[in-house]
All heavy atoms as a GROMACS GRO file, in nm:
protein
  521
    1MET      N    1  11.122   9.030   8.516
    1MET     CA    2  11.014   9.122   8.503
    1MET      C    3  10.910   9.093   8.610
    1MET      O    4  10.863   8.980   8.632
    1MET     CB    5  10.958   9.114   8.357
    1MET     CG    6  10.840   9.214   8.344
    1MET     SD    7  10.779   9.232   8.172
    1MET     CE    8  10.767   9.069   8.106
    2SER      N    9  10.861   9.196   8.685
    2SER     CA   10  10.761   9.174   8.781
    2SER      C   11  10.632   9.185   8.723
    2SER      O   12  10.600   9.258   8.625
    2SER     CB   13  10.778   9.275   8.894
    2SER     OG   14  10.761   9.415   8.853
    3LYS      N   15  10.527   9.112   8.780
    3LYS     CA   16  10.390   9.113   8.719
    3LYS      C   17  10.319   9.231   8.788
    3LYS      O   18  10.348   9.275   8.895
    3LYS     CB   19  10.320   8.988   8.754
    3LYS     CG   20  10.298   8.957   8.899
    3LYS     CD   21  10.211   8.829   8.912
    3LYS     CE   22  10.178   8.804   9.061
    3LYS     NZ   23  10.102   8.695   9.080
    4LYS      N   24  10.223   9.282   8.720
    4LYS     CA   25  10.143   9.401   8.758
    4LYS      C   26  10.038   9.348   8.858
    4LYS      O   27   9.963   9.257   8.830
    4LYS     CB   28  10.075   9.467   8.633
    4LYS     CG   29  10.001   9.588   8.656
    4LYS     CD   30  10.104   9.694   8.637
    4LYS     CE   31  10.020   9.835   8.624
    4LYS     NZ   32  10.114   9.936   8.632
    5LEU      N   33  10.037   9.408   8.969
    5LEU     CA   34   9.938   9.370   9.073
    5LEU      C   35   9.806   9.456   9.062
    5LEU      O   36   9.812   9.569   9.014
    5LEU     CB   37   9.999   9.387   9.215
    5LEU     CG   38  10.114   9.306   9.246
    5LEU    CD1   39  10.177   9.338   9.381
    5LEU    CD2   40  10.087   9.155   9.239
    6LYS      N   41   9.694   9.393   9.102
    6LYS     CA   42   9.570   9.460   9.099
    6LYS      C   43   9.557   9.567   9.208
    6LYS      O   44   9.604   9.542   9.324
    6LYS     CB   45   9.448   9.368   9.112
    6LYS     CG   46   9.318   9.421   9.110
    6LYS     CD   47   9.215   9.323   9.134
    6LYS     CE   48   9.072   9.386   9.146
    6LYS     NZ   49   8.968   9.296   9.179
    7LYS      N   50   9.508   9.686   9.184
    7LYS     CA   51   9.503   9.797   9.283
    7LYS      C   52   9.388   9.750   9.381
    7LYS      O   53   9.285   9.697   9.346
    7LYS     CB   54   9.462   9.923   9.210
    7LYS     CG   55   9.570   9.992   9.134
    7LYS     CD   56   9.519  10.118   9.063
    7LYS     CE   57   9.618  10.165   8.970
    7LYS     NZ   58   9.557  10.294   8.896
    8GLN      N   59   9.428   9.766   9.512
    8GLN     CA   60   9.342   9.734   9.623
    8GLN      C   61   9.270   9.859   9.667
    8GLN      O   62   9.324   9.965   9.673
    8GLN     CB   63   9.421   9.676   9.741
    8GLN     CG   64   9.500   9.544   9.700
    8GLN     CD   65   9.409   9.434   9.654
    8GLN    OE1   66   9.307   9.400   9.712
    8GLN    NE2   67   9.446   9.379   9.541
    9SER      N   68   9.140   9.846   9.694
    9SER     CA   69   9.056   9.956   9.735
    9SER      C   70   9.076   9.973   9.892
    9SER      O   71   9.094   9.893   9.960
    9SER     CB   72   8.908   9.936   9.714
    9SER     OG   73   8.884   9.935   9.573
   10VAL      N   74   9.065  10.103   9.933
   10VAL     CA   75   9.064  10.139  10.081
   10VAL      C   76   8.928  10.183  10.117
   10VAL      O   77   8.867  10.274  10.066
   10VAL     CB   78   9.166  10.253  10.105
   10VAL    CG1   79   9.164  10.304  10.244
   10VAL    CG2   80   9.305  10.215  10.054
   11TYR      N   81   8.876  10.109  10.214
   11TYR     CA   82   8.739  10.128  10.262
   11TYR      C   83   8.734  10.186  10.401
   11TYR      O   84   8.637  10.242  10.444
   11TYR     CB   85   8.652  10.004  10.259
   11TYR     CG   86   8.638   9.944  10.106
   11TYR    CD1   87   8.706   9.835  10.062
   11TYR    CD2   88   8.554  10.016  10.030
   11TYR    CE1   89   8.686   9.788   9.937
   11TYR    CE2   90   8.533   9.972   9.896
   11TYR     CZ   91   8.607   9.853   9.844
   11TYR     OH   92   8.583   9.812   9.725
   12SER      N   93   8.847  10.155  10.483
   12SER     CA   94   8.851  10.204  10.620
   12SER      C   95   8.994  10.212  10.660
   12SER      O   96   9.090  10.170  10.592
   12SER     CB   97   8.775  10.110  10.715
   12SER     OG   98   8.847   9.975  10.716
   13VAL      N   99   9.010  10.267  10.781
   13VAL     CA  100   9.154  10.276  10.831
   13VAL      C  101   9.220  10.131  10.846
   13VAL      O  102   9.343  10.120  10.825
   13VAL     CB  103   9.144  10.347  10.971
   13VAL    CG1  104   9.282  10.340  11.041
   13VAL    CG2  105   9.093  10.482  10.956
   14ALA      N  106   9.143  10.032  10.878
   14ALA     CA  107   9.192   9.896  10.889
   14ALA      C  108   9.275   9.863  10.755
   14ALA      O  109   9.370   9.784  10.764
   14ALA     CB  110   9.085   9.795  10.921
   15ASP      N  111   9.220   9.909  10.643
   15ASP     CA  112   9.291   9.879  10.508
   15ASP      C  113   9.429   9.935  10.504
   15ASP      O  114   9.499   9.900  10.415
   15ASP     CB  115   9.207   9.923  10.406
   15ASP     CG  116   9.074   9.857  10.386
   15ASP    OD1  117   9.062   9.737  10.421
   15ASP    OD2  118   8.974   9.908  10.339
   16LEU      N  119   9.463  10.039  10.583
   16LEU     CA  120   9.588  10.113  10.584
   16LEU      C  121   9.688  10.049  10.685
   16LEU      O  122   9.812  10.091  10.691
   16LEU     CB  123   9.560  10.253  10.609
   16LEU     CG  124   9.484  10.325  10.508
   16LEU    CD1  125   9.448  10.473  10.549
   16LEU    CD2  126   9.539  10.317  10.370
   17GLU      N  127   9.652   9.962  10.768
   17GLU     CA  128   9.729   9.904  10.880
   17GLU      C  129   9.858   9.848  10.821
   17GLU      O  130   9.965   9.856  10.874
   17GLU     CB  131   9.653   9.795  10.966
   17GLU     CG  132   9.554   9.852  11.054
   17GLU     CD  133   9.613   9.931  11.167
   17GLU    OE1  134   9.719   9.892  11.221
   17GLU    OE2  135   9.553  10.033  11.205
   18SER      N  136   9.850   9.794  10.702
   18SER     CA  137   9.974   9.723  10.638
   18SER      C  138  10.074   9.828  10.600
   18SER      O  139  10.188   9.789  10.568
   18SER     CB  140   9.930   9.641  10.516
   18SER     OG  141   9.873   9.727  10.419
   19LEU      N  142  10.044   9.962  10.609
   19LEU     CA  143  10.145  10.064  10.572
   19LEU      C  144  10.243  10.103  10.681
   19LEU      O  145  10.329  10.185  10.664
   19LEU     CB  146  10.065  10.182  10.519
   19LEU     CG  147   9.978  10.170  10.390
   19LEU    CD1  148   9.899  10.296  10.366
   19LEU    CD2  149  10.054  10.106  10.278
   20LYS      N  150  10.225  10.046  10.794
   20LYS     CA  151  10.309  10.083  10.917
   20LYS      C  152  10.445  10.046  10.868
   20LYS      O  153  10.480   9.939  10.817
   20LYS     CB  154  10.268   9.999  11.036
   20LYS     CG  155  10.133  10.048  11.105
   20LYS     CD  156  10.116   9.969  11.228
   20LYS     CE  157   9.984  10.018  11.295
   20LYS     NZ  158   9.949   9.933  11.409
   21GLY      N  159  10.541  10.137  10.903
   21GLY     CA  160  10.683  10.120  10.880
   21GLY      C  161  10.725  10.164  10.749
   21GLY      O  162  10.848  10.176  10.702
   22PHE      N  163  10.634  10.211  10.653
   22PHE     CA  164  10.669  10.272  10.534
   22PHE      C  165  10.678  10.421  10.542
   22PHE      O  166  10.608  10.491  10.627
   22PHE     CB  167  10.550  10.236  10.423
   22PHE     CG  168  10.559  10.098  10.368
   22PHE    CD1  169  10.507   9.990  10.448
   22PHE    CD2  170  10.618  10.071  10.248
   22PHE    CE1  171  10.508   9.868  10.396
   22PHE    CE2  172  10.627   9.944  10.200
   22PHE     CZ  173  10.574   9.833  10.269
   23THR      N  174  10.758  10.478  10.459
   23THR     CA  175  10.776  10.627  10.452
   23THR      C  176  10.753  10.664  10.312
   23THR      O  177  10.774  10.598  10.209
   23THR     CB  178  10.916  10.673  10.498
   23THR    OG1  179  11.010  10.613  10.414
   23THR    CG2  180  10.941  10.634  10.641
   24VAL      N  181  10.703  10.798  10.301
   24VAL     CA  182  10.680  10.844  10.159
   24VAL      C  183  10.809  10.883  10.097
   24VAL      O  184  10.892  10.958  10.149
   24VAL     CB  185  10.581  10.980  10.181
   24VAL    CG1  186  10.573  11.042  10.038
   24VAL    CG2  187  10.458  10.943  10.240
   25ASP      N  188  10.821  10.830   9.982
   25ASP     CA  189  10.949  10.851   9.901
   25ASP      C  190  10.928  10.953   9.788
   25ASP      O  191  11.019  11.031   9.752
   25ASP     CB  192  10.992  10.720   9.843
   25ASP     CG  193  11.129  10.728   9.769
   25ASP    OD1  194  11.224  10.771   9.822
   25ASP    OD2  195  11.123  10.689   9.646
   26GLU      N  196  10.800  10.951   9.737
   26GLU     CA  197  10.784  11.029   9.612
   26GLU      C  198  10.628  11.065   9.603
   26GLU      O  199  10.548  10.973   9.634
   26GLU     CB  200  10.831  10.959   9.490
   26GLU     CG  201  10.808  11.027   9.364
   26GLU     CD  202  10.876  10.936   9.249
   26GLU    OE1  203  10.806  10.837   9.215
   26GLU    OE2  204  10.986  10.965   9.196
   27VAL      N  205  10.600  11.173   9.554
   27VAL     CA  206  10.465  11.214   9.529
   27VAL      C  207  10.456  11.278   9.386
   27VAL      O  208  10.524  11.377   9.358
   27VAL     CB  209  10.403  11.319   9.633
   27VAL    CG1  210  10.262  11.360   9.587
   27VAL    CG2  211  10.410  11.268   9.764
   28LYS      N  212  10.370  11.223   9.300
   28LYS     CA  213  10.349  11.271   9.164
   28LYS      C  214  10.205  11.303   9.137
   28LYS      O  215  10.125  11.250   9.188
   28LYS     CB  216  10.392  11.160   9.060
   28LYS     CG  217  10.549  11.130   9.061
   28LYS     CD  218  10.572  11.038   8.952
   28LYS     CE  219  10.718  10.991   8.942
   28LYS     NZ  220  10.754  10.898   8.849
   29SER      N  221  10.184  11.393   9.038
   29SER     CA  222  10.054  11.417   8.988
   29SER      C  223  10.054  11.473   8.854
   29SER      O  224  10.169  11.511   8.809
   29SER     CB  225   9.982  11.530   9.072
   29SER     OG  226  10.048  11.650   9.072
   30ASP      N  227   9.951  11.492   8.778
   30ASP     CA  228   9.953  11.534   8.649
   30ASP      C  229   9.962  11.695   8.654
   30ASP      O  230   9.974  11.752   8.761
   30ASP     CB  231   9.836  11.495   8.560
   30ASP     CG  232   9.703  11.539   8.618
   30ASP    OD1  233   9.694  11.642   8.707
   30ASP    OD2  234   9.592  11.500   8.580
   31SER      N  235   9.964  11.760   8.543
   31SER     CA  236   9.983  11.901   8.539
   31SER      C  237   9.879  11.994   8.600
   31SER      O  238   9.888  12.095   8.643
   31SER     CB  239   9.996  11.947   8.387
   31SER     OG  240   9.877  11.923   8.318
   32ARG      N  241   9.759  11.924   8.626
   32ARG     CA  242   9.648  11.987   8.702
   32ARG      C  243   9.640  11.970   8.852
   32ARG      O  244   9.551  12.010   8.912
   32ARG     CB  245   9.514  11.966   8.626
   32ARG     CG  246   9.507  12.002   8.481
   32ARG     CD  247   9.379  11.960   8.424
   32ARG     NE  248   9.375  11.816   8.430
   32ARG     CZ  249   9.263  11.745   8.407
   32ARG    NH1  250   9.156  11.800   8.384
   32ARG    NH2  251   9.272  11.616   8.411
   33GLY      N  252   9.741  11.882   8.899
   33GLY     CA  253   9.744  11.838   9.043
   33GLY      C  254   9.650  11.732   9.065
   33GLY      O  255   9.610  11.706   9.174
   34LEU      N  256   9.608  11.658   8.959
   34LEU     CA  257   9.504  11.552   8.979
   34LEU      C  258   9.580  11.418   8.957
   34LEU      O  259   9.700  11.416   8.915
   34LEU     CB  260   9.397  11.558   8.874
   34LEU     CG  261   9.313  11.689   8.887
   34LEU    CD1  262   9.210  11.696   8.767
   34LEU    CD2  263   9.239  11.710   9.019
   35ASN      N  264   9.523  11.309   8.979
   35ASN     CA  265   9.574  11.173   8.953
   35ASN      C  266   9.713  11.160   9.038
   35ASN      O  267   9.814  11.128   8.979
   35ASN     CB  268   9.602  11.149   8.808
   35ASN     CG  269   9.475  11.153   8.722
   35ASN    OD1  270   9.370  11.104   8.765
   35ASN    ND2  271   9.483  11.226   8.606
   36VAL      N  272   9.696  11.172   9.162
   36VAL     CA  273   9.804  11.176   9.258
   36VAL      C  274   9.849  11.030   9.282
   36VAL      O  275   9.770  10.948   9.311
   36VAL     CB  276   9.770  11.247   9.387
   36VAL    CG1  277   9.894  11.238   9.479
   36VAL    CG2  278   9.741  11.388   9.356
   37THR      N  279   9.975  11.002   9.270
   37THR     CA  280  10.043  10.874   9.311
   37THR      C  281  10.142  10.907   9.415
   37THR      O  282  10.236  10.995   9.393
   37THR     CB  283  10.106  10.812   9.194
   37THR    OG1  284  10.007  10.789   9.085
   37THR    CG2  285  10.151  10.676   9.223
   38MET      N  286  10.134  10.834   9.531
   38MET     CA  287  10.239  10.839   9.637
   38MET      C  288  10.312  10.714   9.644
   38MET      O  289  10.245  10.601   9.636
   38MET     CB  290  10.164  10.870   9.772
   38MET     CG  291  10.096  11.003   9.772
   38MET     SD  292  10.011  11.018   9.929
   38MET     CE  293  10.132  11.012  10.049
   39LYS      N  294  10.443  10.718   9.644
   39LYS     CA  295  10.525  10.602   9.652
   39LYS      C  296  10.571  10.589   9.794
   39LYS      O  297  10.647  10.683   9.839
   39LYS     CB  298  10.643  10.604   9.554
   39LYS     CG  299  10.738  10.497   9.550
   39LYS     CD  300  10.854  10.516   9.454
   39LYS     CE  301  10.962  10.420   9.483
   39LYS     NZ  302  11.067  10.451   9.385
   40LEU      N  303  10.551  10.474   9.864
   40LEU     CA  304  10.599  10.446   9.990
   40LEU      C  305  10.701  10.335   9.994
   40LEU      O  306  10.687  10.247   9.922
   40LEU     CB  307  10.485  10.415  10.093
   40LEU     CG  308  10.393  10.531  10.131
   40LEU    CD1  309  10.305  10.572  10.014
   40LEU    CD2  310  10.306  10.490  10.244
   41VAL      N  311  10.802  10.344  10.070
   41VAL     CA  312  10.920  10.249  10.084
   41VAL      C  313  10.938  10.222  10.226
   41VAL      O  314  10.937  10.300  10.316
   41VAL     CB  315  11.046  10.306  10.013
   41VAL    CG1  316  11.156  10.205  10.010
   41VAL    CG2  317  11.014  10.342   9.867
   42ASN      N  318  10.971  10.086  10.255
   42ASN     CA  319  11.013  10.045  10.397
   42ASN      C  320  11.168  10.016  10.389
   42ASN      O  321  11.232  10.026  10.290
   42ASN     CB  322  10.928   9.939  10.450
   42ASN     CG  323  10.954   9.801  10.376
   42ASN    OD1  324  11.035   9.787  10.289
   42ASN    ND2  325  10.868   9.706  10.417
   43LYS      N  326  11.212   9.985  10.510
   43LYS     CA  327  11.362   9.961  10.528
   43LYS      C  328  11.404   9.853  10.442
   43LYS      O  329  11.520   9.835  10.407
   43LYS     CB  330  11.392   9.947  10.668
   43LYS     CG  331  11.375  10.074  10.753
   43LYS     CD  332  11.415  10.043  10.896
   43LYS     CE  333  11.396  10.179  10.971
   43LYS     NZ  334  11.432  10.163  11.110
   44ALA      N  335  11.317   9.744  10.422
   44ALA     CA  336  11.351   9.629  10.332
   44ALA      C  337  11.352   9.664  10.186
   44ALA      O  338  11.390   9.576  10.111
   44ALA     CB  339  11.267   9.510  10.375
   45GLY      N  340  11.301   9.773  10.153
   45GLY     CA  341  11.317   9.817  10.009
   45GLY      C  342  11.178   9.781   9.941
   45GLY      O  343  11.160   9.801   9.816
   46ASN      N  344  11.074   9.734  10.016
   46ASN     CA  345  10.954   9.706   9.953
   46ASN      C  346  10.873   9.832   9.920
   46ASN      O  347  10.889   9.931   9.993
   46ASN     CB  348  10.860   9.626  10.064
   46ASN     CG  349  10.921   9.492  10.089
   46ASN    OD1  350  10.973   9.419  10.003
   46ASN    ND2  351  10.923   9.454  10.219
   47VAL      N  352  10.808   9.840   9.813
   47VAL     CA  353  10.742   9.961   9.763
   47VAL      C  354  10.587   9.937   9.755
   47VAL      O  355  10.541   9.835   9.717
   47VAL     CB  356  10.794   9.997   9.615
   47VAL    CG1  357  10.722  10.114   9.567
   47VAL    CG2  358  10.946  10.026   9.625
   48ILE      N  359  10.510  10.035   9.810
   48ILE     CA  360  10.369  10.042   9.794
   48ILE      C  361  10.330  10.173   9.726
   48ILE      O  362  10.390  10.285   9.764
   48ILE     CB  363  10.297  10.033   9.922
   48ILE    CG1  364  10.316   9.902   9.984
   48ILE    CG2  365  10.156  10.071   9.920
   48ILE    CD1  366  10.257   9.879  10.128
   49LYS      N  367  10.238  10.169   9.629
   49LYS     CA  368  10.196  10.294   9.561
   49LYS      C  369  10.050  10.320   9.604
   49LYS      O  370   9.971  10.229   9.596
   49LYS     CB  371  10.211  10.290   9.413
   49LYS     CG  372  10.354  10.298   9.377
   49LYS     CD  373  10.374  10.302   9.221
   49LYS     CE  374  10.510  10.307   9.182
   49LYS     NZ  375  10.532  10.308   9.039
   50ILE      N  376  10.021  10.444   9.641
   50ILE     CA  377   9.890  10.479   9.674
   50ILE      C  378   9.838  10.577   9.566
   50ILE      O  379   9.906  10.670   9.519
   50ILE     CB  380   9.888  10.559   9.818
   50ILE    CG1  381   9.931  10.463   9.923
   50ILE    CG2  382   9.745  10.607   9.835
   50ILE    CD1  383   9.934  10.535  10.059
   51TYR      N  384   9.719  10.542   9.514
   51TYR     CA  385   9.665  10.626   9.399
   51TYR      C  386   9.550  10.701   9.457
   51TYR      O  387   9.451  10.639   9.515
   51TYR     CB  388   9.620  10.527   9.290
   51TYR     CG  389   9.732  10.447   9.233
   51TYR    CD1  390   9.756  10.320   9.286
   51TYR    CD2  391   9.811  10.498   9.125
   51TYR    CE1  392   9.860  10.246   9.243
   51TYR    CE2  393   9.912  10.424   9.070
   51TYR     CZ  394   9.942  10.293   9.132
   51TYR     OH  395  10.041  10.219   9.069
   52VAL      N  396   9.537  10.835   9.448
   52VAL     CA  397   9.431  10.914   9.499
   52VAL      C  398   9.348  10.951   9.381
   52VAL      O  399   9.392  11.030   9.301
   52VAL     CB  400   9.485  11.037   9.577
   52VAL    CG1  401   9.379  11.114   9.631
   52VAL    CG2  402   9.581  10.993   9.690
   53ASP      N  403   9.226  10.902   9.381
   53ASP     CA  404   9.134  10.932   9.272
   53ASP      C  405   9.068  11.065   9.305
   53ASP      O  406   8.991  11.083   9.401
   53ASP     CB  407   9.028  10.828   9.274
   53ASP     CG  408   8.937  10.843   9.152
   53ASP    OD1  409   8.917  10.955   9.106
   53ASP    OD2  410   8.876  10.739   9.103
   54SER      N  411   9.094  11.171   9.227
   54SER     CA  412   9.042  11.303   9.263
   54SER      C  413   8.894  11.313   9.240
   54SER      O  414   8.837  11.404   9.298
   54SER     CB  415   9.102  11.408   9.157
   54SER     OG  416   9.085  11.369   9.029
   55VAL      N  417   8.831  11.220   9.176
   55VAL     CA  418   8.683  11.218   9.165
   55VAL      C  419   8.616  11.184   9.299
   55VAL      O  420   8.525  11.239   9.333
   55VAL     CB  421   8.637  11.134   9.048
   55VAL    CG1  422   8.487  11.115   9.049
   55VAL    CG2  423   8.686  11.177   8.917
   56LEU      N  424   8.683  11.087   9.366
   56LEU     CA  425   8.626  11.038   9.485
   56LEU      C  426   8.661  11.116   9.611
   56LEU      O  427   8.588  11.123   9.698
   56LEU     CB  428   8.667  10.886   9.504
   56LEU     CG  429   8.627  10.794   9.403
   56LEU    CD1  430   8.686  10.659   9.430
   56LEU    CD2  431   8.478  10.792   9.387
   57PHE      N  432   8.783  11.178   9.613
   57PHE     CA  433   8.833  11.246   9.730
   57PHE      C  434   8.853  11.393   9.695
   57PHE      O  435   8.941  11.428   9.613
   57PHE     CB  436   8.960  11.186   9.778
   57PHE     CG  437   8.951  11.035   9.820
   57PHE    CD1  438   9.005  10.938   9.726
   57PHE    CD2  439   8.890  11.003   9.928
   57PHE    CE1  440   8.994  10.807   9.759
   57PHE    CE2  441   8.881  10.873   9.964
   57PHE     CZ  442   8.931  10.764   9.880
   58GLY      N  443   8.776  11.482   9.759
   58GLY     CA  444   8.799  11.621   9.736
   58GLY      C  445   8.910  11.676   9.828
   58GLY      O  446   8.943  11.605   9.928
   59ALA      N  447   8.980  11.776   9.787
   59ALA     CA  448   9.093  11.825   9.866
   59ALA      C  449   9.058  11.852  10.006
   59ALA      O  450   9.147  11.848  10.091
   59ALA     CB  451   9.146  11.953   9.788
   60GLU      N  452   8.932  11.888  10.035
   60GLU     CA  453   8.898  11.916  10.168
   60GLU      C  454   8.892  11.795  10.257
   60GLU      O  455   8.892  11.799  10.383
   60GLU     CB  456   8.752  11.984  10.176
   60GLU     CG  457   8.643  11.897  10.140
   60GLU     CD  458   8.615  11.885   9.989
   60GLU    OE1  459   8.689  11.939   9.914
   60GLU    OE2  460   8.518  11.809   9.955
   61LEU      N  461   8.902  11.673  10.202
   61LEU     CA  462   8.903  11.549  10.276
   61LEU      C  463   9.040  11.493  10.306
   61LEU      O  464   9.060  11.420  10.385
   61LEU     CB  465   8.819  11.434  10.201
   61LEU     CG  466   8.674  11.470  10.183
   61LEU    CD1  467   8.620  11.356  10.099
   61LEU    CD2  468   8.595  11.482  10.314
   62VAL      N  469   9.141  11.558  10.249
   62VAL     CA  470   9.276  11.521  10.273
   62VAL      C  471   9.348  11.622  10.355
   62VAL      O  472   9.356  11.746  10.302
   62VAL     CB  473   9.353  11.491  10.141
   62VAL    CG1  474   9.496  11.453  10.157
   62VAL    CG2  475   9.284  11.379  10.054
   63LYS      N  476   9.388  11.596  10.478
   63LYS     CA  477   9.460  11.704  10.556
   63LYS      C  478   9.586  11.640  10.614
   63LYS      O  479   9.602  11.525  10.620
   63LYS     CB  480   9.363  11.732  10.675
   63LYS     CG  481   9.239  11.805  10.629
   63LYS     CD  482   9.145  11.833  10.744
   63LYS     CE  483   9.033  11.918  10.720
   63LYS     NZ  484   8.934  11.894  10.629
   64TYR      N  485   9.674  11.731  10.649
   64TYR     CA  486   9.795  11.688  10.709
   64TYR      C  487   9.847  11.791  10.818
   64TYR      O  488   9.803  11.890  10.809
   64TYR     CB  489   9.912  11.661  10.610
   64TYR     CG  490   9.970  11.784  10.549
   64TYR    CD1  491  10.082  11.836  10.608
   64TYR    CD2  492   9.915  11.839  10.434
   64TYR    CE1  493  10.137  11.953  10.552
   64TYR    CE2  494   9.963  11.966  10.379
   64TYR     CZ  495  10.086  12.015  10.443
   64TYR     OH  496  10.139  12.126  10.385
   65THR      N  497   9.944  11.737  10.896
   65THR     CA  498  10.002  11.840  10.994
   65THR      C  499  10.152  11.803  11.011
   65THR      O  500  10.186  11.688  10.977
   65THR     CB  501   9.940  11.816  11.131
   65THR    OG1  502   9.986  11.914  11.217
   65THR    CG2  503   9.934  11.688  11.188
   66GLU      N  504  10.230  11.896  11.031
   66GLU     CA  505  10.371  11.881  11.050
   66GLU      C  506  10.408  11.862  11.200
   66GLU      O  507  10.343  11.929  11.286
   66GLU     CB  508  10.457  11.987  10.987
   66GLU     CG  509  10.442  12.006  10.844
   66GLU     CD  510  10.526  12.106  10.788
   66GLU    OE1  511  10.629  12.139  10.839
   66GLU    OE2  512  10.484  12.161  10.677
   67GLU      N  513  10.491  11.769  11.239
   67GLU     CA  514  10.520  11.748  11.379
   67GLU      C  515  10.663  11.760  11.394
   67GLU      O  516  10.744  11.737  11.308
   67GLU     CB  517  10.480  11.613  11.426
   67GLU     CG  518  10.328  11.598  11.413
   67GLU     CD  519  10.280  11.460  11.460
   67GLU    OE1  520  10.358  11.378  11.508
   67GLU    OE2  521  10.160  11.427  11.459
   0.00000   0.00000   0.00000
């Protein structure tokens, strides 16, 4: 059984540097589209989960583009 790790806060882009090499595997949210969890996986099978707090981040602050 694996132990539960403490969630780490993201304060700047530097906090996201460790996500290089990971790809998005899954995105989940509740029935209202809130409490978003993104599961990222790298080639070695390591998993990172990103929790988006809807109270702190408005939808206008999250943007994406397709390439």
